[in-house]
Structures are given as structure tokens and as C-alpha cells.
C-alpha positions as CSV (number, residue, x, y, z in Angstrom):
1,M,52.0,-181.3,36.3
2,K,53.4,-178.2,37.9
3,T,56.9,-177.6,39.1
4,A,57.8,-175.2,41.9
5,I,60.3,-172.5,41.2
6,N,61.8,-169.7,43.2
7,I,61.8,-166.1,42.0
8,R,62.9,-162.8,43.5
9,L,60.6,-159.8,43.1
10,D,61.0,-156.2,44.0
11,N,59.0,-155.4,47.1
12,D,56.8,-152.9,45.3
13,L,56.0,-155.5,42.6
14,L,55.2,-158.1,45.2
15,K,52.8,-155.6,46.9
16,T,51.1,-155.0,43.6
17,L,50.9,-158.7,43.0
18,D,49.4,-159.4,46.4
19,H,46.9,-156.5,46.0
20,A,45.8,-157.9,42.6
21,A,45.5,-161.4,44.1
22,R,43.2,-160.1,46.8
23,E,41.1,-158.0,44.5
24,T,40.6,-160.8,42.0
25,N,40.5,-163.7,44.5
26,L,43.2,-165.4,42.5
27,T,46.5,-166.8,43.8
28,R,49.9,-165.3,43.1
29,T,50.7,-168.4,41.0
30,T,47.6,-168.0,38.8
31,L,48.3,-164.3,38.2
32,I,51.9,-165.0,37.3
33,E,50.9,-167.8,35.0
34,R,48.4,-165.6,33.3
35,A,50.9,-162.8,33.0
36,I,53.4,-165.1,31.4
37,I,50.9,-166.5,28.9
38,A,49.7,-162.9,28.0
39,Y,53.3,-161.9,27.5
40,Q,54.1,-164.9,25.3
41,D,51.0,-164.2,23.2
42,R,52.1,-160.6,22.8
43,I,55.7,-161.6,21.8
44,D,54.3,-164.1,19.3
45,E,52.1,-161.3,17.8
46,L,55.1,-159.0,17.6
47,M,57.2,-161.6,15.9
48,S,54.5,-162.4,13.5
49,D,54.1,-158.7,12.6
50,T,57.8,-158.4,12.1
51,I,57.9,-161.5,9.8
52,L,55.0,-160.2,7.8
53,D,56.6,-156.8,7.4
54,E,59.9,-158.5,6.3
55,L,58.0,-160.6,3.7
56,Q,56.3,-157.6,2.3
57,E,59.6,-155.7,2.1
58,G,61.3,-158.6,0.4
59,K,63.7,-159.2,3.3
60,R,62.3,-162.7,3.7
61,T,61.1,-165.3,1.3
62,T,58.8,-168.3,1.6
63,L,59.4,-171.9,0.5
64,P,56.7,-173.6,-1.5
65,L,55.3,-176.6,0.3
66,Q,56.4,-179.1,-2.4
67,D,59.9,-177.7,-2.2
68,F,59.8,-178.2,1.6
69,F,58.7,-181.8,1.1
70,S,61.4,-182.5,-1.4
71,K,64.2,-181.0,0.8
72,T,63.1,-182.9,3.9
73,G,62.4,-186.2,2.1
74,L,58.7,-186.1,2.9
75,D,57.7,-186.2,-0.8
76,D,57.9,-190.0,-0.7
77,V,55.6,-190.4,2.2
């Protein structure tokens, strides 16, 4: 299910969006959805890289799975 939303775009950005829509034969909605998904994927990648760097630098630690189960009460399941 999709929900309609209203957004305001700069005129130049809207022209770029419309041009891309014509060139790709896709709707504005489809292009915006794809852009958001691509952006989210990139942010996830950046966050993962940051977390891995922090783990390697000792700024973060991990929790062994059994400890997680014990702390959450899942070790009895």
C-alpha cells in the first residue's frame, strides 16, 4: 500500500526530476522512491563502515551471543 505525501522541491530540482522521468520513461514517484532507497542503502553502508572502524579501534565491543541470550532471558527458550 502506498500513501500520498506532499513535498516542496526547488524549481531546478523539479526540472531535473522531470527531465530524468522523461528520459527513463519512469514516473516522478518511481524515481523518488529509487533515490530514497539508494540513499538509505548508502547511509547503511556508511554506518556499517563506521561501526567496523570503531570495533577495530577498540571504541566498540561486541556481546557474545550466549551473553545476549542470558541478558534477554532467551537462554531458557
